[in-house]
PLY file of the C-alpha trace (Angstrom):
ply
format ascii 1.0
element vertex 95
property float x
property float y
property float z
element edge 94
property int vertex1
property int vertex2
end_header
-42.48 17.33 25.85
-40.38 17.64 22.81
-40.19 15.49 19.68
-37.75 12.66 19.50
-35.29 13.23 16.73
-34.17 10.08 14.93
-30.71 10.22 13.61
-29.91 8.35 10.39
-28.21 5.04 10.85
-24.52 4.76 10.19
-23.59 2.51 7.34
-20.78 0.13 8.22
-17.44 1.29 6.96
-16.56 -0.40 3.63
-13.03 -1.62 3.73
-10.81 -0.18 1.05
-9.02 -2.60 -1.35
-5.99 -1.75 -3.47
-4.22 -3.42 -6.34
-0.50 -2.91 -6.85
0.75 -3.84 -10.34
4.42 -4.67 -10.61
5.52 -5.36 -14.24
9.36 -5.56 -14.18
11.84 -7.30 -12.07
13.32 -4.00 -11.00
9.92 -2.90 -9.64
9.70 -6.16 -7.63
13.18 -5.67 -6.23
12.43 -2.00 -5.29
9.29 -2.97 -3.35
11.04 -5.88 -1.56
13.96 -3.48 -0.64
11.44 -0.89 0.72
9.63 -3.64 2.73
12.81 -4.96 4.16
13.99 -1.61 5.56
10.50 -0.76 6.98
10.70 -0.92 10.80
7.23 -2.36 11.15
8.09 -5.30 8.87
8.95 -8.23 11.34
9.93 -10.84 8.80
12.22 -10.98 5.80
10.23 -10.39 2.59
11.01 -12.08 -0.71
9.19 -12.77 -3.94
7.41 -15.79 -2.54
5.60 -14.04 0.27
5.17 -10.64 -1.34
1.75 -11.40 -2.80
0.43 -12.27 0.77
0.99 -8.81 2.22
-1.63 -6.12 2.72
-1.29 -3.45 -0.01
-1.87 -0.73 2.63
1.15 -2.06 4.49
3.15 -2.04 1.29
2.15 1.57 0.59
3.28 2.59 4.09
6.59 0.96 3.48
7.09 2.75 0.11
6.31 6.09 1.77
8.90 5.34 4.44
11.53 4.21 1.97
11.17 7.38 -0.11
11.87 9.52 2.95
14.80 7.36 4.20
18.37 8.05 3.16
19.10 4.22 2.68
17.95 3.73 -0.87
19.43 5.33 -4.00
17.61 8.17 -6.02
16.96 5.72 -8.81
15.05 3.37 -6.50
13.15 6.33 -4.95
12.13 7.55 -8.33
10.89 4.04 -9.26
8.88 3.90 -5.95
7.33 7.38 -6.58
6.43 6.15 -10.05
4.86 3.00 -8.57
2.78 5.05 -6.12
1.62 7.48 -8.89
0.88 4.87 -11.61
0.63 1.43 -10.31
-1.48 1.56 -7.15
-5.21 1.67 -7.74
-8.26 1.31 -5.58
-10.48 -1.57 -6.35
-14.22 -0.74 -6.29
-16.79 -3.37 -5.49
-17.94 -3.13 -9.11
-14.49 -4.61 -10.10
-14.83 -7.66 -7.90
0 1
1 2
2 3
3 4
4 5
5 6
6 7
7 8
8 9
9 10
10 11
11 12
12 13
13 14
14 15
15 16
16 17
17 18
18 19
19 20
20 21
21 22
22 23
23 24
24 25
25 26
26 27
27 28
28 29
29 30
30 31
31 32
32 33
33 34
34 35
35 36
36 37
37 38
38 39
39 40
40 41
41 42
42 43
43 44
44 45
45 46
46 47
47 48
48 49
49 50
50 51
51 52
52 53
53 54
54 55
55 56
56 57
57 58
58 59
59 60
60 61
61 62
62 63
63 64
64 65
65 66
66 67
67 68
68 69
69 70
70 71
71 72
72 73
73 74
74 75
75 76
76 77
77 78
78 79
79 80
80 81
81 82
82 83
83 84
84 85
85 86
86 87
87 88
88 89
89 90
90 91
91 92
92 93
93 94
């Protein structure tokens, strides 16, 4: 008979966490606008419930808003800047 080959155990997937930093009122308004036009967003978003949302969901809405024809170029440029500079992954060392 052959040898039994033991496969290495799979580590559980580590959930990814993100931080989105919004510094100006314009940035907050742009994100709220992007969320409120996102088809998967089932409730109206405002400043009070913005901090309760999943950052991955927010990122999806920003990507959708950039591709849509609804928002102005100024808002789309601000959203691109937010994605590039204001969204960071939180490592477990940072917690």
